[in-house]
Backbone as ProteinMPNN parsed JSONL, in Angstrom:
{"seq_chain_A": "SDTKGWNLNFNEIARIWTNGCIIRSGLMERISANYSDQVSFFEMAGVKEQVISGRKALAELVGLGLTHGFALPVMSAGINYLLGRITAESSASVIQAQRDYFGAHTYQRKDDPSGKFYHTQWNS", "coords_chain_A": {"N_chain_A": [[102.055, 93.176, 103.468], [104.289, 91.528, 102.278], [104.186, 89.056, 103.98], [101.721, 88.187, 102.231], [102.837, 88.46, 99.651], [102.843, 90.764, 98.314], [104.421, 92.473, 97.39], [104.226, 95.425, 97.677], [105.158, 98.919, 97.414], [105.695, 100.83, 99.93], [106.983, 103.755, 100.13], [106.115, 104.869, 97.602], [103.229, 104.688, 97.822], [102.87, 106.377, 99.906], [103.738, 108.598, 98.835], [101.917, 109.203, 96.859], [99.673, 109.299, 98.446], [100.244, 111.951, 99.367], [99.25, 113.622, 97.556], [96.695, 115.388, 96.836], [94.947, 113.994, 98.51], [92.489, 112.997, 100.933], [93.812, 112.613, 103.206], [96.008, 114.121, 103.315], [98.925, 115.34, 104.651], [101.768, 116.9, 106.969], [102.605, 114.748, 108.41], [102.28, 112.429, 106.477], [103.752, 113.294, 104.44], [106.436, 113.05, 105.571], [106.651, 110.44, 105.996], [106.618, 109.589, 103.52], [109.172, 110.82, 102.444], [110.708, 109.427, 104.138], [110.497, 106.617, 104.296], [111.632, 103.37, 104.263], [112.009, 99.938, 103.813], [113.678, 98.907, 105.803], [113.345, 100.127, 107.731], [110.807, 100.662, 110.85], [107.46, 101.846, 110.938], [107.599, 103.781, 113.444], [110.432, 104.044, 113.782], [111.409, 105.831, 111.931], [112.395, 108.809, 111.002], [111.787, 111.531, 113.02], [109.084, 110.571, 113.101], [107.971, 109.469, 115.301], [108.257, 111.048, 117.343], [106.212, 113.398, 116.051], [104.057, 111.64, 116.265], [103.499, 110.953, 119.231], [103.695, 113.805, 119.856], [101.015, 114.614, 119.134], [99.325, 113.349, 121.008], [97.752, 113.647, 123.206], [95.938, 115.736, 122.254], [94.728, 114.161, 120.364], [93.546, 112.209, 122.152], [91.914, 113.77, 123.394], [90.014, 114.35, 121.554], [88.783, 112.288, 120.941], [87.676, 111.739, 123.465], [85.926, 113.948, 123.621], [84.166, 113.457, 121.354], [83.275, 110.957, 121.96], [81.72, 111.522, 124.073], [79.823, 113.085, 123.244], [78.075, 111.312, 121.8], [79.312, 110.388, 119.454], [80.281, 107.896, 117.366], [83.7, 106.971, 116.898], [85.358, 105.024, 116.005], [87.977, 104.259, 114.809], [89.683, 106.514, 115.096], [89.747, 106.078, 118.105], [90.731, 103.347, 118.233], [93.186, 103.875, 117.028], [94.502, 105.781, 119.286], [94.352, 103.95, 121.295], [96.044, 102.081, 119.832], [98.15, 103.43, 120.07], [99.169, 104.562, 122.56], [99.309, 101.662, 123.813], [101.571, 100.952, 122.61], [103.415, 102.817, 123.803], [103.033, 103.12, 126.624], [104.164, 102.579, 129.58], [103.645, 100.809, 131.665], [100.946, 98.567, 130.904], [97.58, 97.673, 130.464], [97.754, 94.931, 130.667], [98.549, 94.156, 133.749], [95.829, 94.47, 134.642], [94.358, 92.783, 133.609], [95.756, 90.403, 134.667], [94.804, 90.647, 137.192], [92.199, 90.344, 137.11], [92.036, 87.81, 136.019], [92.944, 86.606, 138.208], [91.419, 87.301, 140.524], [88.641, 85.855, 138.986], [89.495, 83.172, 138.558], [91.495, 82.393, 140.289], [94.167, 82.538, 139.198], [96.647, 83.177, 139.83], [99.353, 85.659, 140.086], [102.343, 87.512, 139.208], [104.405, 90.022, 141.044], [105.621, 93.193, 140.382], [107.437, 94.451, 142.118], [108.489, 92.35, 143.186], [111.326, 90.857, 142.635], [111.991, 88.272, 142.735], [110.258, 86.539, 141.45], [108.257, 84.97, 142.169], [105.061, 83.645, 142.702], [101.41, 85.301, 143.148], [98.986, 84.899, 145.193], [95.913, 86.712, 145.515], [92.699, 87.268, 148.007], [90.429, 88.03, 147.07], [87.744, 88.836, 147.667], [87.537, 89.177, 150.537]], "CA_chain_A": [[102.841, 93.013, 101.811], [105.653, 90.511, 102.677], [103.423, 87.888, 103.931], [101.147, 87.899, 100.906], [103.71, 88.392, 98.524], [102.165, 91.405, 97.46], [105.448, 93.826, 96.787], [103.968, 96.963, 97.668], [105.931, 100.24, 97.281], [105.092, 101.687, 100.682], [107.33, 104.658, 100.022], [105.35, 105.368, 96.882], [101.965, 104.582, 98.218], [102.821, 107.177, 100.721], [103.811, 109.762, 98.198], [100.865, 109.262, 95.997], [98.664, 109.849, 99.061], [100.019, 113.22, 99.714], [99.135, 114.44, 96.612], [95.476, 115.439, 96.815], [94.386, 112.768, 99.038], [92.131, 113.524, 101.983], [94.694, 112.278, 104.386], [97.207, 115.052, 103.199], [99.408, 115.828, 106.027], [102.929, 116.831, 107.298], [103.11, 113.122, 108.569], [102.495, 111.645, 105.252], [105.117, 113.665, 103.75], [107.448, 112.775, 106.454], [106.504, 109.009, 105.843], [106.887, 109.243, 102.122], [110.552, 110.846, 102.371], [111.722, 108.575, 105.117], [110.002, 105.528, 104.535], [112.064, 102.515, 103.725], [112.109, 98.744, 103.885], [114.615, 98.662, 106.77], [112.739, 100.559, 109.45], [109.545, 100.392, 111.005], [107.108, 103.421, 111.187], [107.979, 104.241, 114.399], [111.761, 104.169, 113.552], [111.222, 106.718, 110.777], [112.912, 110.447, 111.452], [111.241, 112.146, 113.837], [107.869, 110.345, 113.259], [107.805, 108.72, 116.799], [108.184, 112.428, 118.223], [104.977, 114.053, 115.858], [102.704, 111.151, 116.69], [103.567, 111.07, 120.544], [103.401, 114.923, 120.202], [99.619, 114.759, 119.273], [98.637, 112.245, 121.74], [96.85, 114.353, 123.914], [95.242, 116.379, 121.471], [93.599, 112.799, 119.763], [92.627, 111.618, 123.243], [90.953, 114.796, 123.909], [88.97, 114.692, 120.51], [87.985, 110.963, 121.11], [86.889, 111.585, 124.486], [84.717, 114.811, 123.266], [83.072, 112.804, 120.56], [82.151, 109.812, 122.847], [80.928, 112.274, 125.537], [78.729, 113.741, 122.332], [77.615, 110.217, 121.392], [79.861, 110.198, 117.972], [81.218, 106.591, 117.355], [85.257, 107.268, 116.567], [85.958, 103.908, 116.057], [89.166, 104.315, 113.892], [90.665, 107.256, 116.176], [89.874, 105.398, 119.156], [91.914, 102.62, 117.88], [94.726, 104.515, 116.868], [94.979, 105.856, 120.128], [94.509, 102.92, 121.879], [97.236, 101.358, 119.526], [99.551, 104.48, 120.409], [99.006, 104.111, 124.104], [99.43, 100.376, 123.626], [103.013, 101.08, 122.401], [104.219, 104.052, 124.392], [102.455, 103.22, 128.069], [105.445, 101.33, 130.365], [102.614, 99.969, 132.391], [99.893, 98.174, 130.461], [96.801, 97.048, 130.779], [97.997, 93.517, 130.644], [98.047, 94.242, 134.983], [94.474, 94.563, 134.937], [93.715, 91.274, 133.135], [96.166, 89.392, 135.469], [94.508, 90.478, 138.597], [90.855, 89.767, 136.692], [92.185, 86.434, 135.872], [93.451, 85.857, 139.499], [90.058, 87.247, 141.039], [87.813, 85.001, 138.778], [89.902, 82.129, 138.41], [92.771, 82.241, 140.932], [95.174, 82.077, 138.246], [97.702, 84.04, 140.532], [100.318, 86.738, 139.406], [103.577, 87.862, 139.921], [104.304, 90.842, 141.516], [106.531, 93.94, 139.807], [108.241, 94.722, 143.169], [109.438, 91.217, 143.802], [112.282, 90.399, 141.425], [111.946, 86.586, 142.843], [109.458, 85.676, 140.499], [107.203, 84.529, 143.154], [103.498, 84.035, 142.348], [100.849, 85.476, 144.592], [97.239, 85.0, 145.132], [94.731, 87.238, 146.592], [91.913, 87.147, 148.44], [89.584, 89.592, 146.525], [86.475, 89.077, 148.392], [87.641, 89.487, 151.959]], "C_chain_A": [[103.685, 91.818, 101.646], [104.834, 88.983, 102.534], [102.627, 87.31, 102.996], [101.717, 88.104, 99.911], [103.126, 89.535, 97.496], [102.999, 92.89, 96.489], [104.967, 95.044, 96.668], [104.887, 97.87, 98.32], [105.352, 101.167, 98.38], [105.557, 103.341, 100.343], [106.434, 105.657, 98.705], [103.849, 105.651, 97.17], [101.933, 106.082, 99.092], [102.797, 108.621, 99.917], [102.759, 109.893, 97.426], [99.758, 110.088, 96.873], [98.91, 111.354, 99.709], [100.192, 114.064, 98.797], [97.581, 114.364, 96.101], [94.538, 114.406, 97.52], [93.655, 113.531, 100.569], [93.146, 113.402, 103.317], [96.088, 113.187, 104.194], [97.806, 115.61, 104.366], [100.98, 115.863, 106.018], [103.39, 115.269, 107.402], [103.218, 112.424, 107.35], [103.356, 111.941, 104.367], [106.362, 112.947, 104.293], [107.532, 111.048, 105.955], [107.052, 108.534, 104.201], [108.479, 109.831, 101.593], [111.505, 110.131, 103.093], [111.458, 106.957, 104.884], [111.269, 104.04, 103.554], [111.733, 100.998, 104.44], [112.838, 98.097, 105.187], [114.335, 99.585, 107.949], [111.296, 100.497, 109.332], [108.671, 101.883, 110.966], [107.654, 104.04, 112.195], [109.453, 104.786, 114.35], [112.144, 105.167, 112.707], [111.983, 108.054, 111.627], [111.931, 111.267, 111.814], [109.317, 112.014, 113.61], [107.357, 109.831, 114.599], [107.234, 110.109, 117.681], [106.79, 112.853, 117.737], [104.13, 113.054, 116.425], [102.646, 111.507, 117.784], [103.127, 112.79, 120.978], [101.718, 115.378, 120.248], [98.575, 113.732, 119.882], [97.476, 112.895, 122.062], [95.948, 114.8, 123.384], [93.937, 115.086, 120.62], [93.02, 112.352, 120.909], [91.889, 112.649, 123.61], [89.483, 114.804, 122.828], [88.267, 113.372, 120.583], [87.231, 110.976, 122.342], [85.927, 112.606, 124.288], [83.867, 113.944, 122.323], [82.262, 111.817, 120.964], [81.506, 110.488, 123.728], [79.693, 112.819, 124.555], [77.892, 112.525, 121.53], [78.09, 110.032, 119.581], [80.748, 108.444, 117.994], [82.285, 107.167, 116.458], [85.783, 105.782, 116.118], [87.433, 103.733, 115.542], [90.507, 105.196, 114.55], [90.621, 106.84, 117.233], [90.879, 104.141, 118.705], [93.269, 103.003, 117.823], [95.192, 105.026, 118.244], [95.537, 104.803, 121.396], [95.971, 101.982, 121.571], [98.415, 102.374, 120.224], [99.933, 104.136, 121.72], [99.556, 102.958, 124.622], [101.169, 100.627, 123.837], [103.97, 101.942, 123.199], [104.084, 103.833, 126.284], [103.702, 102.036, 128.841], [104.67, 100.616, 130.923], [101.247, 99.59, 131.847], [98.655, 98.038, 131.061], [96.553, 95.625, 131.483], [97.562, 93.218, 132.556], [96.952, 94.072, 135.306], [93.989, 93.06, 134.978], [94.669, 90.386, 133.961], [95.142, 89.555, 136.719], [92.75, 90.355, 138.048], [90.764, 88.279, 136.85], [92.105, 85.569, 137.329], [92.147, 86.077, 140.322], [89.003, 85.956, 140.55], [88.033, 83.472, 138.574], [91.097, 81.712, 139.5], [93.768, 81.738, 140.397], [96.63, 82.713, 138.844], [98.579, 85.19, 139.543], [101.588, 87.208, 140.085], [103.797, 89.845, 139.923], [105.529, 91.697, 140.935], [107.719, 94.405, 140.501], [109.019, 93.901, 144.369], [110.327, 90.734, 142.567], [112.326, 88.455, 141.743], [111.207, 86.024, 141.836], [108.285, 85.009, 140.705], [105.775, 84.575, 142.389], [102.763, 84.2, 143.386], [99.625, 85.148, 144.127], [96.692, 85.679, 145.831], [93.399, 87.138, 146.799], [90.895, 87.854, 148.253], [88.608, 89.613, 147.419], [86.281, 88.996, 149.786], [87.932, 90.717, 152.387]], "O_chain_A": [[103.558, 91.189, 100.595], [104.788, 88.155, 101.624], [102.677, 86.094, 102.812], [100.997, 87.906, 98.932], [102.96, 89.389, 96.285], [102.657, 93.716, 95.643], [105.206, 95.744, 95.684], [105.337, 97.731, 99.458], [104.652, 102.129, 98.06], [104.657, 104.179, 100.282], [106.174, 106.854, 98.825], [103.308, 106.696, 96.809], [100.989, 106.849, 98.906], [102.068, 109.565, 100.221], [102.584, 111.095, 97.222], [99.12, 111.068, 96.487], [98.062, 111.911, 100.406], [100.944, 115.037, 98.856], [97.193, 113.578, 95.236], [93.455, 114.079, 97.033], [94.217, 114.445, 101.173], [93.089, 114.16, 104.286], [97.1, 112.959, 104.856], [97.138, 116.373, 105.063], [101.585, 115.09, 105.276], [104.247, 114.705, 106.722], [104.257, 111.796, 107.142], [103.781, 111.124, 103.551], [107.17, 112.357, 103.575], [108.609, 110.592, 105.571], [107.652, 107.523, 103.836], [108.968, 109.411, 100.544], [112.72, 110.104, 102.896], [112.268, 106.144, 105.328], [111.503, 104.019, 102.346], [111.229, 100.967, 105.563], [112.608, 96.943, 105.549], [115.053, 99.711, 108.941], [110.631, 100.353, 108.307], [109.29, 102.947, 110.967], [108.319, 105.022, 111.865], [109.691, 105.892, 114.835], [113.347, 105.428, 112.723], [112.024, 108.091, 112.857], [111.193, 111.743, 110.952], [108.487, 112.896, 113.828], [106.143, 109.873, 114.8], [106.232, 110.225, 118.386], [105.936, 112.819, 118.623], [103.307, 113.537, 117.202], [101.848, 112.43, 117.947], [102.491, 113.104, 121.984], [101.214, 116.171, 121.043], [97.462, 113.392, 119.478], [96.412, 112.817, 121.449], [94.86, 114.437, 123.831], [92.727, 115.202, 120.424], [91.839, 112.035, 120.771], [90.974, 112.293, 124.352], [88.332, 115.121, 123.128], [87.08, 113.38, 120.257], [86.195, 110.313, 122.399], [84.849, 112.292, 124.793], [82.708, 113.776, 122.702], [81.084, 111.62, 120.664], [80.547, 109.902, 124.231], [78.598, 112.981, 125.093], [77.086, 112.856, 120.661], [77.338, 109.636, 118.691], [81.715, 108.135, 118.69], [81.982, 107.763, 115.424], [86.995, 105.753, 115.907], [88.033, 102.819, 116.108], [91.703, 104.906, 114.586], [91.669, 107.151, 117.8], [92.038, 104.321, 119.08], [94.238, 102.55, 118.432], [96.362, 104.73, 118.485], [96.549, 104.796, 122.098], [96.717, 101.423, 122.375], [99.414, 101.959, 120.812], [100.94, 103.471, 121.963], [100.202, 102.983, 125.669], [101.824, 100.522, 124.874], [105.185, 101.745, 123.21], [104.899, 104.312, 127.072], [103.901, 100.866, 128.514], [104.938, 99.431, 130.724], [100.311, 100.258, 132.288], [98.608, 98.293, 132.264], [95.744, 95.236, 132.325], [96.669, 92.437, 132.886], [96.811, 93.463, 136.367], [93.48, 92.385, 135.872], [94.202, 89.248, 133.916], [94.69, 88.518, 137.205], [92.021, 90.261, 139.036], [89.923, 87.62, 137.462], [91.569, 84.494, 137.598], [91.705, 85.06, 140.855], [88.564, 85.166, 141.385], [87.121, 82.654, 138.448], [91.551, 80.572, 139.406], [94.332, 80.726, 140.811], [97.644, 82.637, 138.151], [98.308, 85.408, 138.362], [101.782, 87.258, 141.3], [103.44, 90.659, 139.072], [106.582, 91.06, 140.923], [108.77, 94.714, 139.938], [109.609, 94.132, 145.424], [109.789, 90.234, 141.579], [112.685, 87.615, 140.917], [111.586, 84.955, 141.358], [107.487, 84.572, 139.876], [105.473, 85.461, 141.59], [103.003, 83.625, 144.448], [99.247, 85.109, 142.957], [96.843, 85.42, 147.025], [92.741, 86.904, 145.785], [90.354, 88.374, 149.229], [88.62, 90.636, 148.105], [85.178, 88.795, 150.295], [88.013, 90.947, 153.594]]}, "name": "protein", "num_of_chains": 1, "seq": "SDTKGWNLNFNEIARIWTNGCIIRSGLMERISANYSDQVSFFEMAGVKEQVISGRKALAELVGLGLTHGFALPVMSAGINYLLGRITAESSASVIQAQRDYFGAHTYQRKDDPSGKFYHTQWNS"}
């Protein structure tokens, strides 16, 4: 909204969505009550805790849906976004290993504070 100059009132949008919309929920009511331009979504009172408390259920739902052949792109993207926000060890380590394997790009080890770069002979 700021980037495009749309001046959207997210507090009002959240309030409207809590009235008869398919996404009516306690979380939307919390957003409506606590949203301000001064805080991000996860900084709102109780939002982070509420979202994280539902993480396991969402992951199980997405897994079950995929197991049974249902495409759940929005829910899958949601859980992946959340995990990216709260996971200390991200998938970036796997990407670095792949870059080193395929192109000998080297990597830094987390157990070595010197900042030294390493390369592994992956095929040996």
